[in-house]
C-alpha positions, 0 to 999 in steps of 0.5 A: 820333480818337487815331490822327488826333491822333497823326499830327498831333502835332509831333515837337518834344521836350517843354520839360520835357526841356530843361535850364533856361538860368539864370545865362547857362548854355549861352549859347553854344548860345543862338543855335542854340536860338532858331533851332531854336525859331523854325524849329519855330514857323515849321513849325507856323504855315506847315503847316496840313495837319499841324495837329491843328486840321485834324481838326476842319476835316475832321470838320466838312466830313464831317459837313456832307456827311453831313447834306446827304445826310440832308436830301436823304434826309428830303426824298425820304422825305417826298415819297414818303410824301405820294405814297404816300397819293395815289389812296386808297392811304393807305400812310403813317400820319399819325404817320409823316408828322408824324414825318418832317416833324418830322425834316425841320425838325430836320435843317434846324436841325442843318445851320444849327448845323453851318454855324456850329459852330467851335472856341471857346476862352475866356480867363479870369483876373484883371485885368491877368494878360495874357489879351489879350496871350496872344491877341495872341501866339497870333494873331501881331498886336496886335489886342486892347487890352492894358496895365496896369490894367483894359483889357478891359471887355467880351467880345471874340470873334475869328473868321476871315473871308474877305477882306483887311480886318478889321472888327468888329460889336457885339452885336445889330447887323450893321453893319461897323465899323472895327477901330480902334474896338475901343479905344473900345468895349472898352477899360476906360479909354474913356468910351464903353465897353460893358457887361461882358457885351456881346459884340463880334465881331472879324472878322479875315482868315484869311489873316493868322492861320493859327489862324483858318483852322481855325475857331478862335474866341478869346474874351477876357473882362473880369477875373473879379475886377471883376464880379459877373455871373459867372453871366451870363457863364457862361450867355452865353459859356461853355456852348458853349466847348470849352476854357477857358484860365485866365491866372494871374499867376506872381508870385502864387498862384491866388486864390479868385476864379479858383477860384470862377469855375471851380467855377461852370463845372464845375458847369454843364459836365461836366469842362470842358477847362481849361488854366492858363498861369502868365504873366509867368514871365519875372519869375522869371528875376530870381531864378534861385535860387528858380526851380525851387522856385517852379515846383514850388510852382505845379505842386503847387497848380494840379495840386491845383486841377485834380485834387482840386478840379475833378476834370477830369483825372487826376494823370498828365495835369495836367502836360500842362495847366499851362504857364509862359510869358511872353505878352509875350515871345512877342508881341514875338518874333512881331511881329518875325518878321512884320516880318522882323527877324533874331533877335539872340541877344545881346539875348534875356532870360535863359531866353527860349528855354525860355519861348518853347518852352513857349508853343509847346508850350502851343499844340500841346497846346491845338490837340490838345485843342481839336480833339479836344474840339470834334469830340466836343462839336460833332459827337457829339450831332449824329451820334447824332441823325443816326443816330436820324433816319435810323433813324426815317425808315427805320422809317417807309418800312420800314412803308410798304414792309411795308404796300405788300407786304401790300396787293400780296399782297392785291390779287394774291389778290383778282385770282386769286379774281376770275379763278377766279370769272370763269372759273367764271361763263363756264363755268357760263353756257355750260352753262346757256345750252345747257340753257335753250335746250333747255328753252325749245324743249321748253316751246314744243313743249308749248305748241304741242301744247296750244294745237292740241288745245284749239283743235280741241276748241273748234272741235268745240264751235263750234255750242254757242258759236254757239247761245249767241248770242241777239241778235234775227235778221232776214232784212233784209240791213242787219240781217243784216250787223250780226247777222253782225258781232256774231256774229263778235265773240261767236265770237271772244270766246267762243273766246278765253275758252274757250282762256284757261280751258283753257290760261292757268293751266297755261301761266302756271304752267309759264312762271313755274316755268321763269322762276323756275328760270332766274332762280335758276340765273342769279342764283347766278352773280352776287355778293350785291350784284348778286343784290339789284339783280337781285331788284328789276329782274327781276320782272314787274309782271303775270303773262304771258298768251298772246293768242288773238286769232283775228280771226273778222271777217276770217276769215269775211268771205267767208261768204254765207248762203242762207236762201231756202226750199228744199223738202227733197225737191225735185229740185234739193235731191236733186241738190245733196245727192248731189253735195255729199257727193262734193265735201265729201270732196275738199275735206276732203282738200285743205284743208291746201293752201288755208290763208290765210296772211294770216289774223291770230291774235295782235297779232304777226300783221297783221290788216288784210291782205285774205284770199285767196278760197277756191278751188272744187273741180271737183266743185262746178262739176259739181254746179252745172251739173247743178242748173242743167240740172235747174232749166231743164228742170223743167217738161218733166221733171215732165210726162214723169215724171207721164205715166210714173207715170200709165201705170205705177201708175194715177191713184189712187196718183199722186194719193195720192203727189202729195197726200202730196208736196204736204202735205210741201211745204206743211208745210215751207213753213208752218214756214219761219219767222224762227226756222227761218231763224236756225237755218239761218243759224247752221248754215251759219255753224258749217260755214263757221267750222269750215272756216276755223278748222281752216285756222288751227289750226297757225298759231295754235298756232305763234303762241302758242308763239312768244309763250311763246318770246319771253317766256322768251327775253326773261327769259333775255336779261335775265338774261344781260345781268346776268351779262355786266355782272357779268363785265365788271365783274369784268374791270374789277376784275381790271385795276384790281387788277393796276394797283394791284398794280403801283403797290404794287410800285413803292411797295414798291421805292421804299420799299426803296430809301429804307430801304436809303439809311437804312442807308447813311447810318447806316453813314456816320455810324457810320464818322464816329463811329469815325473822329473820335469814338471814344476810346481806353479 
């Protein structure tokens, strides 16, 4: 700040180093002195880039640019925080959201204040001390009402405006009024004057006043000795002032009224910047013999007031805050310059050059002070608040970045765990599938063997089962048909019941234990929640039971009973008995090739298909042919046999043999009752059913084993489906975790970018502070 000011300070020598022009001394150099002073003033007024006020202008532009970036940054951070909470991520805390929203409102308010900020200087003094004249002289035009007596009745604020036409506005209104109305509104001698605390803004074109181009605002006030509303004045118009100018009357000393006012100001503000102008110093030229003594007296008293009473400056700096000027002379001179009137050195009052030069020196020191002070008072607090805002917003997005990084690491860890679990599940499922297939095959073979053995055993005991059939027997064909149908049902039910009694418990226990084993091993591959769900889905409502439906009615449908009487020692019976043994041996050796594949065993085997007729053996055909031959020639054979026996053994033995044979025949004929017919029928049925059942032993055992295989395979398939659903879900979860990890990585990168931007803005504010706000110790 000091270096910036030093580069802007004019190289014009101090007026205190110039000899005073008294009694016409150095009149010969008056023209040259005035020309030099005017040339210096012309340089100051027409070269604004070298003015110290430009420091404030540059600082204001810089701080506004920085706050524009801060506003954009806070907006970006707020959008980022709101977006980071979408999709259920909840990365930003509610406190952080509220804090950033609050900072957004603060930044908007600060920007609005910065846009209005300007360098404000307030002029105070007693009535008719020349406050308005000083302002008019500094502006180079007669703008404010001035003159003898109490002329300014309210506060007048002069500020620059773009355009070429000046206008004024009153407090509480935006209506533009003609500048000519200032005399009616602010002059104390007019009847339509405003209150002494009212503010009237005078908007003066910047092109007509270089001072206003640099955002300087000049405030004129009523005399502090004519109003008791000093506290209200201070509260309304003084608290934001950067510099106070006390316009005193050099014809008298400082009054208590003036001192009391600035004591009040000093109590409200910490070390206010105060300049004291001893105005009307041109009146001292009439008494040149007392000029230096009066000047010294004023310097001592005003220095004591600033240093000892107000304690706003040190004794070494007080001389830079006290000036002896004539505002009226400076105003006349500048009005003449504006009109292009040449300087007439002969007509200048005595000591004018020194007073005019000191007025210029006041303006130079005033510009240095107000620029330095305004930059600090207007921008220092905003700079600090800006640092705090970007730091806190950076801390918020930094917290989001850390949480996003932690959540991303957690998601990646969960993904790796899921990958490992998925790989383990697939390997275990592959091994378990191979083992369960082998176990199911082993169980199926065992079931097939057990069913085959049990069915063969029941076939061997078929006669017992048939004998247990107790329905009444009658040889009538119609009754016999019903009897056979009932016998089929009895045999089928009995065989099924006996097989279930032999096998069901053992098979059920074996199957249940196998199912429990595969269930436990498969469920171990699932998670706890899937395991609980599977526990409710897998158990059967009823225990598994093998079906042994033999369908004896279709199997023995070709059974033809023979219950006609046949003498056991008859020639036909003997031939059939001899021929039947040979044919039976051949049939038993070939029965495996004659299995009727369409005979049903279980519900899985069709039961309504016609059975193929059993093929007859060649020996059976020969036997029938022989019996038929004997029967057709029985009478002739019997006659020949009897004749041969009669000649060989005699008639007695023949009669005895014939009698015995006849008795045997009569016995058998008499004992051939309905019960005998039933026994013969059942014996024939047992033989026929045994042959038929032996043909389907392998098929029945295979069908039962197939049922067991279907049950175990179905259970294993349901378990595999659960495991497949679990692995599919794990794969979906892996993809979800990878997507979330990618989103969190993007969020962390965006948060890091915003955090780095907060560091950049903080460094920008630090550079601004070092450039414009740092003060030399």
